[in-house]
TIRO-2110 file (N, C-alpha, C; in Angstrom, 1 decimal):
// TIRO-2110
-12.4, 13.7, -8.1, N, 1, A
-12.0, 12.4, -7.6, CA, 1, A
-13.3, 11.7, -7.3, C, 1, A
-13.4, 10.4, -7.8, N, 2, A
-14.6, 9.6, -7.5, CA, 2, A
-14.7, 9.3, -6.0, C, 2, A
-15.9, 9.2, -5.5, N, 3, A
-16.1, 8.8, -4.1, CA, 3, A
-16.0, 7.3, -3.9, C, 3, A
-15.2, 6.8, -2.9, N, 4, A
-15.1, 5.4, -2.7, CA, 4, A
-15.0, 5.2, -1.2, C, 4, A
-15.5, 4.0, -0.7, N, 5, A
-15.3, 3.7, 0.7, CA, 5, A
-14.2, 2.8, 0.9, C, 5, A
-13.5, 2.3, -0.1, N, 6, A
-12.4, 1.4, 0.0, CA, 6, A
-11.1, 2.3, 0.3, C, 6, A
-10.5, 2.1, 1.4, N, 7, A
-9.3, 3.0, 1.8, CA, 7, A
-8.1, 2.8, 0.8, C, 7, A
-7.9, 1.6, 0.3, N, 8, A
-6.8, 1.4, -0.6, CA, 8, A
-7.0, 2.2, -1.9, C, 8, A
-8.2, 2.1, -2.4, N, 9, A
-8.6, 2.8, -3.7, CA, 9, A
-8.5, 4.3, -3.5, C, 9, A
-9.1, 4.8, -2.4, N, 10, A
-9.0, 6.2, -2.1, CA, 10, A
-7.6, 6.7, -1.9, C, 10, A
-6.8, 6.0, -1.2, N, 11, A
-5.4, 6.4, -1.0, CA, 11, A
-4.6, 6.4, -2.4, C, 11, A
-4.9, 5.4, -3.2, N, 12, A
-4.3, 5.4, -4.5, CA, 12, A
-4.7, 6.6, -5.4, C, 12, A
-6.0, 7.0, -5.3, N, 13, A
-6.5, 8.1, -6.0, CA, 13, A
-5.8, 9.4, -5.5, C, 13, A
-5.6, 9.5, -4.2, N, 14, A
-5.0, 10.7, -3.6, CA, 14, A
-3.6, 10.9, -4.0, C, 14, A
-2.9, 9.8, -4.2, N, 15, A
-1.4, 9.8, -4.4, CA, 15, A
-1.1, 9.6, -5.9, C, 15, A
-2.1, 9.3, -6.7, N, 16, A
-1.8, 9.0, -8.2, CA, 16, A
-1.1, 10.2, -8.8, C, 16, A
0.0, 9.8, -9.5, N, 17, A
0.7, 10.8, -10.3, CA, 17, A
1.8, 11.5, -9.4, C, 17, A
1.8, 11.3, -8.1, N, 18, A
2.8, 11.9, -7.3, CA, 18, A
4.0, 10.9, -7.3, C, 18, A
5.0, 11.2, -8.0, N, 19, A
6.1, 10.3, -8.2, CA, 19, A
7.0, 10.0, -7.0, C, 19, A
7.0, 10.9, -6.0, N, 20, A
8.0, 10.8, -4.9, CA, 20, A
7.2, 11.1, -3.6, C, 20, A
7.6, 10.3, -2.6, N, 21, A
7.2, 10.6, -1.2, CA, 21, A
8.4, 10.9, -0.4, C, 21, A
8.2, 11.7, 0.6, N, 22, A
9.3, 11.9, 1.6, CA, 22, A
9.1, 10.9, 2.7, C, 22, A
10.1, 10.0, 2.9, N, 23, A
10.1, 9.0, 3.9, CA, 23, A
10.8, 9.5, 5.1, C, 23, A
10.2, 9.6, 6.2, N, 24, A
10.8, 10.0, 7.5, CA, 24, A
11.0, 8.8, 8.4, C, 24, A
12.2, 8.7, 8.9, N, 25, A
12.6, 7.6, 9.8, CA, 25, A
13.1, 8.3, 11.1, C, 25, A
13.2, 7.5, 12.1, N, 26, A
13.7, 7.9, 13.4, CA, 26, A
15.1, 7.2, 13.6, C, 26, A
16.1, 8.1, 13.6, N, 27, A
17.5, 7.5, 13.7, CA, 27, A
17.7, 7.1, 15.1, C, 27, A
18.7, 6.2, 15.3, N, 28, A
19.0, 5.7, 16.7, CA, 28, A
19.3, 6.7, 17.7, C, 28, A
19.8, 7.9, 17.2, N, 29, A
20.1, 9.0, 18.2, CA, 29, A
18.9, 9.9, 18.5, C, 29, A
17.7, 9.4, 18.0, N, 30, A
16.4, 10.1, 18.2, CA, 30, A
16.1, 11.2, 17.2, C, 30, A
17.0, 11.5, 16.3, N, 31, A
16.7, 12.5, 15.3, CA, 31, A
15.9, 12.0, 14.1, C, 31, A
14.9, 12.8, 13.7, N, 32, A
14.1, 12.5, 12.6, CA, 32, A
14.9, 12.8, 11.3, C, 32, A
14.7, 12.0, 10.3, N, 33, A
15.4, 12.3, 9.0, CA, 33, A
14.5, 11.9, 7.9, C, 33, A
14.4, 12.7, 6.8, N, 34, A
13.6, 12.5, 5.7, CA, 34, A
14.4, 12.4, 4.4, C, 34, A
13.9, 11.5, 3.5, N, 35, A
14.6, 11.4, 2.2, CA, 35, A
13.5, 11.1, 1.2, C, 35, A
13.7, 11.5, -0.1, N, 36, A
12.7, 11.2, -1.1, CA, 36, A
12.8, 9.8, -1.6, C, 36, A
11.7, 9.2, -1.9, N, 37, A
11.6, 7.8, -2.3, CA, 37, A
10.6, 7.8, -3.5, C, 37, A
11.1, 7.1, -4.6, N, 38, A
10.2, 6.9, -5.7, CA, 38, A
9.1, 5.9, -5.3, C, 38, A
7.8, 6.3, -5.6, N, 39, A
6.7, 5.6, -5.0, CA, 39, A
6.0, 4.7, -5.9, C, 39, A
5.1, 3.8, -5.4, N, 40, A
4.3, 3.0, -6.2, CA, 40, A
2.9, 3.0, -5.5, C, 40, A
1.9, 2.3, -6.1, N, 41, A
0.6, 2.3, -5.6, CA, 41, A
0.6, 1.4, -4.3, C, 41, A
-0.5, 1.7, -3.5, N, 42, A
-0.7, 0.9, -2.3, CA, 42, A
-1.2, -0.5, -2.8, C, 42, A
-0.7, -1.6, -2.3, N, 43, A
-1.1, -2.9, -2.8, CA, 43, A
-2.4, -3.3, -2.1, C, 43, A
-3.0, -4.4, -2.5, N, 44, A
-4.3, -4.8, -2.0, CA, 44, A
-4.3, -5.1, -0.5, C, 44, A
-3.1, -5.4, 0.0, N, 45, A
-3.0, -5.6, 1.5, CA, 45, A
-2.8, -4.4, 2.3, C, 45, A
-2.8, -3.2, 1.6, N, 46, A
-2.6, -2.0, 2.4, CA, 46, A
-1.2, -1.7, 2.7, C, 46, A
-0.3, -2.1, 1.8, N, 47, A
1.2, -1.8, 2.0, CA, 47, A
1.7, -1.0, 0.9, C, 47, A
2.8, -0.3, 1.1, N, 48, A
3.5, 0.4, 0.1, CA, 48, A
4.9, -0.2, 0.0, C, 48, A
5.4, -0.2, -1.2, N, 49, A
6.8, -0.8, -1.5, CA, 49, A
7.7, 0.2, -2.1, C, 49, A
8.9, 0.2, -1.6, N, 50, A
10.0, 1.1, -2.1, CA, 50, A
11.3, 0.3, -2.4, C, 50, A
12.0, 0.7, -3.3, N, 51, A
13.4, 0.1, -3.5, CA, 51, A
14.4, 0.9, -2.7, C, 51, A
15.4, 0.2, -2.2, N, 52, A
16.4, 0.9, -1.4, CA, 52, A
17.7, 0.0, -1.5, C, 52, A
18.8, 0.7, -1.2, N, 53, A
20.0, 0.0, -1.0, CA, 53, A
20.0, -0.5, 0.5, C, 53, A
20.5, -1.7, 0.7, N, 54, A
20.5, -2.3, 2.0, CA, 54, A
21.4, -1.6, 3.0, C, 54, A
22.5, -1.1, 2.4, N, 55, A
23.5, -0.4, 3.3, CA, 55, A
23.3, 1.1, 3.3, C, 55, A
22.2, 1.5, 3.9, N, 56, A
21.8, 2.9, 4.0, CA, 56, A
21.4, 3.2, 5.4, C, 56, A
21.5, 4.5, 5.7, N, 57, A
21.1, 5.0, 7.1, CA, 57, A
19.6, 4.7, 7.3, C, 57, A
18.8, 4.9, 6.3, N, 58, A
17.4, 4.7, 6.5, CA, 58, A
17.0, 3.3, 6.9, C, 58, A
17.7, 2.3, 6.2, N, 59, A
17.5, 0.9, 6.6, CA, 59, A
18.0, 0.6, 8.0, C, 59, A
19.1, 1.2, 8.3, N, 60, A
19.6, 1.0, 9.7, CA, 60, A
18.6, 1.6, 10.7, C, 60, A
18.1, 2.7, 10.4, N, 61, A
17.1, 3.4, 11.3, CA, 61, A
15.8, 2.5, 11.4, C, 61, A
15.4, 1.9, 10.3, N, 62, A
14.2, 1.1, 10.3, CA, 62, A
14.4, -0.2, 11.1, C, 62, A
15.6, -0.7, 11.0, N, 63, A
15.9, -1.9, 11.8, CA, 63, A
15.9, -1.6, 13.3, C, 63, A
16.3, -0.4, 13.6, N, 64, A
16.3, 0.1, 15.0, CA, 64, A
14.9, 0.5, 15.5, C, 64, A
14.1, 1.1, 14.7, N, 65, A
12.8, 1.6, 15.0, CA, 65, A
12.0, 1.6, 13.7, C, 65, A
11.0, 0.7, 13.5, N, 66, A
10.3, 0.6, 12.2, CA, 66, A
9.3, 1.7, 11.9, C, 66, A
9.0, 2.6, 12.9, N, 67, A
8.0, 3.6, 12.7, CA, 67, A
8.5, 4.6, 11.6, C, 67, A
7.6, 4.8, 10.6, N, 68, A
7.9, 5.8, 9.6, CA, 68, A
6.7, 6.7, 9.2, C, 68, A
7.0, 7.7, 8.5, N, 69, A
6.0, 8.6, 8.0, CA, 69, A
6.3, 8.8, 6.5, C, 69, A
5.3, 8.9, 5.7, N, 70, A
5.4, 9.2, 4.3, CA, 70, A
4.6, 10.4, 4.0, C, 70, A
5.2, 11.4, 3.3, N, 71, A
4.5, 12.6, 3.0, CA, 71, A
4.5, 12.8, 1.5, C, 71, A
3.3, 12.9, 0.9, N, 72, A
3.0, 13.2, -0.5, CA, 72, A
2.5, 14.6, -0.7, C, 72, A
3.0, 15.3, -1.7, N, 73, A
2.5, 16.6, -2.0, CA, 73, A
2.4, 16.9, -3.4, C, 73, A
1.3, 17.5, -3.8, N, 74, A
1.1, 18.0, -5.2, CA, 74, A
0.4, 19.4, -5.1, C, 74, A
1.1, 20.5, -5.0, N, 75, A
0.5, 21.8, -4.8, CA, 75, A
-0.4, 22.2, -5.9, C, 75, A
-0.1, 21.8, -7.1, N, 76, A
-1.0, 22.1, -8.2, CA, 76, A
-2.4, 21.6, -8.1, C, 76, A
-2.6, 20.5, -7.6, N, 77, A
-3.9, 19.9, -7.4, CA, 77, A
-4.4, 19.9, -5.9, C, 77, A
-3.6, 20.6, -5.1, N, 78, A
-3.9, 20.7, -3.6, CA, 78, A
-4.1, 19.3, -3.0, C, 78, A
-3.2, 18.3, -3.4, N, 79, A
-3.2, 17.0, -2.8, CA, 79, A
-2.1, 16.9, -1.8, C, 79, A
-2.4, 16.7, -0.6, N, 80, A
-1.4, 16.5, 0.5, CA, 80, A
-1.8, 15.3, 1.3, C, 80, A
-0.9, 14.3, 1.4, N, 81, A
-1.2, 13.1, 2.1, CA, 81, A
-0.1, 12.7, 3.1, C, 81, A
-0.5, 12.3, 4.3, N, 82, A
0.5, 11.9, 5.3, CA, 82, A
0.1, 10.5, 5.7, C, 82, A
1.1, 9.6, 5.6, N, 83, A
0.8, 8.2, 6.0, CA, 83, A
1.8, 7.8, 7.1, C, 83, A
1.3, 7.1, 8.1, N, 84, A
2.1, 6.6, 9.2, CA, 84, A
2.0, 5.1, 9.1, C, 84, A
3.1, 4.4, 9.5, N, 85, A
3.1, 3.0, 9.4, CA, 85, A
4.4, 2.4, 10.0, C, 85, A
4.6, 1.1, 9.8, N, 86, A
5.9, 0.5, 10.2, CA, 86, A
6.5, -0.1, 8.9, C, 86, A
7.8, 0.0, 8.8, N, 87, A
8.5, -0.5, 7.7, CA, 87, A
9.4, -1.7, 8.0, C, 87, A
9.6, -2.5, 7.0, N, 88, A
10.5, -3.6, 7.2, CA, 88, A
11.3, -3.8, 5.9, C, 88, A
12.6, -4.1, 6.0, N, 89, A
13.4, -4.4, 4.9, CA, 89, A
13.1, -5.8, 4.4, C, 89, A
12.9, -6.0, 3.1, N, 90, A
12.5, -7.3, 2.5, CA, 90, A
13.3, -7.6, 1.3, C, 90, A
13.8, -8.9, 1.2, N, 91, A
14.4, -9.4, 0.0, CA, 91, A
13.5, -10.3, -0.6, C, 91, A
12.9, -9.9, -1.7, N, 92, A
11.9, -10.7, -2.4, CA, 92, A
12.1, -10.4, -3.9, C, 92, A
12.8, -11.3, -4.6, N, 93, A
13.2, -11.1, -6.0, CA, 93, A
11.9, -11.1, -6.9, C, 93, A
10.9, -11.9, -6.6, N, 94, A
9.7, -11.9, -7.3, CA, 94, A
9.0, -10.6, -7.2, C, 94, A
8.8, -10.1, -6.0, N, 95, A
8.1, -8.8, -5.8, CA, 95, A
9.0, -7.7, -6.5, C, 95, A
10.3, -7.7, -6.3, N, 96, A
11.1, -6.7, -6.9, CA, 96, A
11.0, -6.7, -8.5, C, 96, A
10.9, -7.8, -9.1, N, 97, A
10.7, -7.9, -10.5, CA, 97, A
9.4, -7.3, -10.9, C, 97, A
8.4, -7.6, -10.1, N, 98, A
7.0, -7.1, -10.4, CA, 98, A
7.0, -5.6, -10.3, C, 98, A
7.7, -5.0, -9.4, N, 99, A
7.7, -3.5, -9.1, CA, 99, A
8.7, -2.7, -9.9, C, 99, A
9.7, -3.4, -10.5, N, 100, A
10.8, -2.7, -11.2, CA, 100, A
10.3, -1.8, -12.3, C, 100, A
10.8, -0.6, -12.4, N, 101, A
10.6, 0.3, -13.5, CA, 101, A
11.9, 0.8, -14.1, C, 101, A
12.0, 1.0, -15.4, N, 102, A
13.3, 1.4, -16.0, CA, 102, A
14.0, 2.6, -15.3, C, 102, A
13.2, 3.6, -14.8, N, 103, A
13.8, 4.7, -14.1, CA, 103, A
14.6, 4.4, -12.9, C, 103, A
14.3, 3.3, -12.3, N, 104, A
15.1, 2.9, -11.1, CA, 104, A
16.6, 2.6, -11.4, C, 104, A
16.8, 2.3, -12.7, N, 105, A
18.2, 2.1, -13.2, CA, 105, A
19.1, 3.2, -12.8, C, 105, A
18.6, 4.5, -12.7, N, 106, A
19.4, 5.6, -12.3, CA, 106, A
20.0, 5.5, -10.9, C, 106, A
19.3, 4.8, -10.0, N, 107, A
19.8, 4.6, -8.6, CA, 107, A
20.4, 3.3, -8.4, C, 107, A
20.0, 2.3, -9.3, N, 108, A
20.6, 1.0, -9.2, CA, 108, A
21.0, 0.5, -10.5, C, 108, A
22.3, 1.0, -11.0, N, 109, A
22.8, 0.7, -12.3, CA, 109, A
22.8, -0.8, -12.6, C, 109, A
23.0, -1.7, -11.6, N, 110, A
23.0, -3.1, -11.8, CA, 110, A
21.6, -3.7, -11.9, C, 110, A
20.6, -2.9, -11.7, N, 111, A
19.2, -3.3, -11.8, CA, 111, A
18.9, -4.4, -10.8, C, 111, A
18.1, -5.3, -11.1, N, 112, A
17.6, -6.3, -10.2, CA, 112, A
18.7, -7.3, -9.8, C, 112, A
19.9, -7.2, -10.4, N, 113, A
21.0, -8.1, -10.1, CA, 113, A
21.9, -7.4, -9.0, C, 113, A
21.6, -6.2, -8.6, N, 114, A
22.4, -5.5, -7.5, CA, 114, A
22.2, -6.3, -6.2, C, 114, A
23.3, -6.8, -5.7, N, 115, A
23.2, -7.5, -4.4, CA, 115, A
22.8, -6.6, -3.2, C, 115, A
23.0, -5.3, -3.4, N, 116, A
22.6, -4.4, -2.3, CA, 116, A
21.1, -4.0, -2.3, C, 116, A
20.4, -4.4, -3.4, N, 117, A
19.1, -4.0, -3.6, CA, 117, A
18.1, -4.7, -2.7, C, 117, A
17.3, -4.0, -2.0, N, 118, A
16.2, -4.6, -1.2, CA, 118, A
14.9, -3.8, -1.4, C, 118, A
13.9, -4.3, -0.8, N, 119, A
12.6, -3.6, -0.8, CA, 119, A
12.3, -3.1, 0.6, C, 119, A
11.7, -2.0, 0.7, N, 120, A
11.1, -1.6, 2.0, CA, 120, A
9.6, -1.7, 1.9, C, 120, A
9.0, -2.5, 2.8, N, 121, A
7.6, -2.7, 2.8, CA, 121, A
7.0, -1.8, 4.0, C, 121, A
6.1, -0.9, 3.7, N, 122, A
5.5, -0.1, 4.7, CA, 122, A
4.1, -0.6, 4.9, C, 122, A
3.9, -1.0, 6.1, N, 123, A
2.5, -1.4, 6.5, CA, 123, A
1.8, -0.2, 7.0, C, 123, A
0.8, 0.2, 6.3, N, 124, A
0.1, 1.5, 6.6, CA, 124, A
-0.8, 1.3, 7.9, C, 124, A
-0.6, 2.2, 8.8, N, 125, A
-1.4, 2.2, 10.0, CA, 125, A
-2.5, 3.3, 10.0, C, 125, A
-2.1, 4.4, 9.4, N, 126, A
-3.1, 5.5, 9.3, CA, 126, A
-2.7, 6.4, 8.2, C, 126, A
-3.7, 7.1, 7.6, N, 127, A
-3.5, 8.0, 6.5, CA, 127, A
-4.4, 9.2, 6.7, C, 127, A
-3.8, 10.4, 6.5, N, 128, A
-4.5, 11.7, 6.6, CA, 128, A
-4.3, 12.4, 5.3, C, 128, A
-5.3, 13.2, 4.9, N, 129, A
-5.2, 13.9, 3.6, CA, 129, A
-5.9, 15.3, 3.8, C, 129, A
-5.4, 16.2, 3.0, N, 130, A
-6.0, 17.6, 2.9, CA, 130, A
-7.3, 17.6, 2.2, C, 130, A
-8.3, 18.1, 2.8, N, 131, A
-9.6, 18.2, 2.1, CA, 131, A
-9.8, 19.7, 1.9, C, 131, A
-9.6, 20.2, 0.7, N, 132, A
-9.7, 21.6, 0.4, CA, 132, A
-11.0, 22.2, 0.7, C, 132, A
-12.1, 21.5, 0.5, N, 133, A
-13.4, 22.0, 0.7, CA, 133, A
-13.7, 22.2, 2.2, C, 133, A
-13.1, 21.3, 3.1, N, 134, A
-13.2, 21.4, 4.5, CA, 134, A
-12.1, 22.4, 5.1, C, 134, A
-11.1, 22.6, 4.3, N, 135, A
-10.0, 23.5, 4.8, CA, 135, A
-9.2, 22.9, 5.9, C, 135, A
-9.1, 21.5, 5.9, N, 136, A
-8.3, 20.8, 7.0, CA, 136, A
-7.9, 19.4, 6.6, C, 136, A
-7.1, 18.8, 7.4, N, 137, A
-6.7, 17.4, 7.2, CA, 137, A
-7.8, 16.5, 7.7, C, 137, A
-8.1, 15.5, 7.0, N, 138, A
-9.0, 14.5, 7.4, CA, 138, A
-8.4, 13.1, 7.5, C, 138, A
-8.8, 12.3, 8.4, N, 139, A
-8.3, 10.9, 8.5, CA, 139, A
-9.0, 10.0, 7.5, C, 139, A
-8.3, 9.1, 6.9, N, 140, A
-8.8, 8.2, 5.9, CA, 140, A
-9.2, 6.9, 6.7, C, 140, A
-10.5, 6.6, 6.9, N, 141, A
-10.9, 5.5, 7.6, CA, 141, A
-10.5, 4.2, 6.9, C, 141, A
-10.3, 3.1, 7.7, N, 142, A
-10.2, 1.8, 7.1, CA, 142, A
-8.8, 1.2, 7.3, C, 142, A
-7.8, 2.0, 7.8, N, 143, A
-6.5, 1.4, 8.1, CA, 143, A
-6.4, 1.2, 9.6, C, 143, A
-5.7, 0.1, 10.0, N, 144, A
-5.6, -0.1, 11.5, CA, 144, A
-4.9, 1.1, 12.1, C, 144, A
-5.3, 1.5, 13.3, N, 145, A
-4.6, 2.6, 14.0, CA, 145, A
-3.6, 2.1, 15.0, C, 145, A
END
C-alpha cells in the first residue's frame, strides 16, 4: 500500500475491495445491533454513504442516537478497519443516482424509484486500522475526534 498523509486516500486504500461493512447502531433500548451494508468509497468530505430502506430498525436507531461504528474486514490481506462517526438519513436523488450500482437492485427491486429508498450519510469522526507490522491497531490521523 502506498504511503499517504491524506486520511481520505489512506482510508479508501485500507477498505478498497471490501464490499461490505458491518454497521453497528445503538437501539433505543440500549442494545447494540450490527448489520451488513454494501459500502462505497469515502467521499472528499470524509463521509461514507450507504443505501437503506427508510422503514428499518437501523434508521429508527440512528434517528434516536446517530452514533455508529463501521467494521471492515479482509482476513486474506489482514486488513481490519474500525470507523466511528455519526449517521444521518438523507433523501438526495442526485447523490443516490451518483452512487447507484446494479447490484443494489437485489435489495431495492424498484431501484431509484423506490419511495422507501434513502441514503445513510456517515460523518467519520475517527478511524483505526490493523497494522500487521506493528501487531496492533493504529489511529488514522486527520479525522475530527
